[in-house]
Backbone as a chain_set.jsonl record, in Angstrom:
{"seq": "MTNKELLYVEDALGHEKFMKSCSAKTSSQLQDPVLSGYMLELEKTHQELYDKFLNLL", "coords": {"N": [[-7.945, 22.164, 1.683], [-8.073, 21.274, 4.863], [-5.538, 21.803, 7.686], [-6.181, 19.325, 9.19], [-7.016, 17.662, 7.823], [-4.941, 17.383, 5.495], [-3.108, 15.979, 7.585], [-4.333, 13.688, 8.043], [-4.059, 12.382, 5.19], [-1.492, 12.549, 4.342], [-0.849, 10.604, 6.712], [-2.187, 8.216, 5.98], [-0.971, 7.832, 3.271], [1.729, 7.151, 4.424], [1.0, 4.668, 5.567], [0.087, 3.136, 3.845], [2.552, 3.047, 2.196], [3.907, 1.609, 3.669], [2.305, -0.988, 4.044], [2.411, -2.008, 1.301], [5.171, -2.381, 0.783], [5.487, -4.44, 2.721], [3.749, -6.497, 1.627], [5.325, -7.089, -0.721], [7.639, -7.589, 0.391], [7.16, -10.22, 1.391], [5.943, -11.864, -0.434], [7.945, -12.341, -2.148], [9.278, -14.086, -0.236], [7.479, -16.339, -0.059], [6.995, -19.603, -0.508], [5.284, -20.849, -1.664], [2.897, -20.597, -4.634], [0.3, -19.698, -5.092], [-0.13, -18.329, -2.752], [1.742, -16.274, -2.786], [1.14, -14.986, -5.43], [-1.273, -14.125, -4.265], [-0.296, -12.216, -2.368], [1.336, -10.749, -4.34], [-0.96, -9.393, -5.619], [-1.952, -7.783, -3.151], [0.212, -5.874, -3.025], [-0.448, -4.488, -5.623], [-2.62, -3.684, -5.096], [-2.284, -1.934, -2.903], [-0.778, 0.164, -3.879], [-2.235, 1.124, -5.584], [-4.029, 2.109, -3.937], [-2.349, 4.19, -2.822], [-1.573, 5.721, -4.656], [-4.321, 6.939, -5.325], [-4.262, 8.182, -2.499], [-2.805, 10.209, -3.094], [-3.046, 11.629, -5.257], [-5.084, 13.114, -3.845], [-3.743, 15.474, -3.071]], "CA": [[-7.705, 21.413, 2.372], [-7.677, 21.823, 6.237], [-4.565, 21.012, 8.812], [-6.238, 18.037, 9.906], [-7.128, 16.484, 6.482], [-3.808, 17.267, 5.155], [-2.342, 15.04, 8.252], [-4.97, 12.286, 7.737], [-3.866, 12.022, 3.821], [-0.155, 11.903, 4.895], [-0.512, 9.277, 7.621], [-2.783, 7.594, 5.151], [0.346, 7.851, 2.701], [2.635, 6.198, 4.978], [0.308, 3.087, 5.72], [-0.298, 2.343, 2.238], [3.632, 2.461, 1.592], [4.6, 0.617, 4.293], [1.686, -2.183, 3.79], [2.787, -2.06, -0.004], [6.634, -2.993, 0.955], [5.395, -5.512, 3.515], [3.274, -7.137, 0.742], [6.154, -7.466, -1.653], [8.9, -8.654, 0.976], [6.364, -11.374, 1.694], [5.237, -12.145, -1.621], [9.319, -12.742, -2.472], [9.633, -15.132, 0.601], [6.811, -17.244, -0.024], [7.386, -20.64, -1.209], [3.496, -21.297, -2.182], [2.744, -19.994, -5.78], [-0.827, -19.184, -4.642], [-0.138, -17.531, -1.687], [2.85, -15.491, -3.748], [0.109, -14.417, -6.278], [-2.213, -13.411, -3.613], [0.383, -11.138, -2.13], [1.261, -9.554, -5.223], [-2.198, -8.985, -5.64], [-2.29, -6.961, -2.28], [0.819, -4.894, -3.345], [-0.95, -3.884, -6.524], [-3.781, -2.852, -4.499], [-1.992, -0.843, -1.847], [-0.31, 0.868, -4.694], [-3.404, 1.808, -6.424], [-4.659, 3.302, -3.001], [-1.523, 5.231, -2.664], [-1.861, 6.587, -5.823], [-5.369, 7.758, -4.919], [-4.355, 9.375, -1.658], [-1.611, 10.967, -3.35], [-4.075, 12.31, -5.642], [-5.869, 14.412, -3.203], [-3.29, 16.385, -2.456]], "C": [[-7.264, 21.552, 3.698], [-6.463, 21.01, 6.567], [-4.636, 19.453, 8.92], [-6.331, 16.951, 9.095], [-5.831, 16.121, 5.881], [-3.177, 15.796, 6.008], [-3.035, 13.687, 7.966], [-4.397, 11.696, 6.273], [-2.412, 11.71, 3.988], [-0.12, 10.889, 5.871], [-1.223, 7.829, 6.771], [-1.554, 6.63, 3.9], [1.239, 6.705, 3.149], [2.246, 4.73, 5.275], [0.464, 2.4, 4.526], [1.436, 1.885, 1.714], [4.218, 1.311, 2.44], [3.765, -0.549, 4.095], [1.876, -2.666, 2.213], [4.647, -2.811, -0.073], [6.507, -4.055, 1.817], [5.17, -6.717, 2.78], [4.469, -7.855, -0.172], [7.191, -8.209, -1.18], [8.208, -9.984, 1.476], [6.024, -12.306, 0.854], [6.711, -13.033, -2.22], [9.712, -13.608, -1.464], [8.941, -16.407, 0.572], [7.327, -18.454, -0.803], [5.892, -21.107, -2.297], [3.779, -20.462, -3.455], [1.31, -19.182, -5.448], [-0.732, -18.205, -3.895], [0.956, -16.114, -2.288], [1.752, -14.531, -4.312], [-0.639, -13.706, -5.191], [-1.742, -11.96, -2.891], [0.797, -10.034, -3.14], [0.105, -9.038, -5.602], [-2.225, -7.618, -4.75], [-1.28, -5.761, -2.706], [0.369, -4.186, -4.319], [-1.739, -2.969, -5.987], [-3.534, -1.727, -3.545], [-1.144, 0.102, -2.609], [-0.984, 1.856, -5.306], [-3.938, 2.771, -5.188], [-3.592, 4.332, -2.61], [-1.611, 6.165, -3.412], [-3.054, 7.33, -5.54], [-5.127, 8.517, -4.035], [-3.348, 10.347, -2.104], [-2.386, 12.189, -4.169], [-4.891, 13.412, -5.219], [-4.994, 15.455, -2.91], [-2.654, 17.199, -3.868]], "O": [[-6.106, 21.939, 3.851], [-6.212, 19.914, 6.065], [-3.746, 18.609, 8.821], [-5.99, 15.785, 9.293], [-5.493, 14.95, 5.707], [-2.844, 14.776, 5.407], [-2.376, 12.686, 7.685], [-4.287, 10.471, 6.226], [-2.088, 10.544, 3.764], [0.892, 10.192, 5.786], [-0.836, 6.671, 6.933], [-1.363, 5.427, 3.728], [1.472, 5.657, 2.547], [3.031, 3.784, 5.231], [0.911, 1.27, 4.328], [1.703, 0.855, 1.095], [4.841, 0.334, 2.023], [4.521, -1.502, 3.904], [1.438, -3.785, 1.945], [5.085, -3.594, -0.917], [7.484, -4.803, 1.776], [5.841, -7.74, 2.915], [4.501, -9.079, -0.296], [7.709, -9.153, -1.775], [8.954, -10.807, 2.005], [5.803, -13.464, 1.209], [6.614, -14.178, -2.662], [10.795, -14.094, -1.787], [9.46, -17.437, 1.002], [8.093, -18.248, -1.745], [5.801, -21.58, -3.43], [4.741, -19.694, -3.46], [1.334, -17.959, -5.592], [-1.214, -17.131, -4.254], [0.614, -14.964, -2.011], [1.485, -13.46, -3.768], [-0.574, -12.481, -5.29], [-2.414, -10.933, -2.808], [0.694, -8.82, -2.966], [0.263, -7.897, -6.037], [-2.444, -6.53, -5.282], [-1.798, -4.646, -2.771], [0.66, -3.0, -4.167], [-1.708, -1.76, -6.217], [-4.306, -0.785, -3.362], [-0.704, 1.002, -1.893], [-0.641, 3.013, -5.551], [-4.223, 3.955, -5.364], [-3.994, 5.355, -2.057], [-1.718, 7.338, -3.054], [-2.854, 8.543, -5.491], [-5.532, 9.665, -4.221], [-3.107, 11.313, -1.379], [-2.364, 13.378, -3.849], [-5.303, 14.358, -5.89], [-5.527, 16.461, -2.443], [-2.053, 18.267, -3.747]]}, "num_chains": 1, "name": "protein.A"}
């Protein structure tokens, strides 16, 4: 893996970690169960994407 590719993967990992934490925080603050459930799904999606990027290393 080139240095440029490694930097891209590291950047993507940071973005996915941030999006997962934002989704979790928002889900816990929402009172609407439908929206809260959607945010939990987004949290799961971002965790899966994080894991996929991590497996590239």
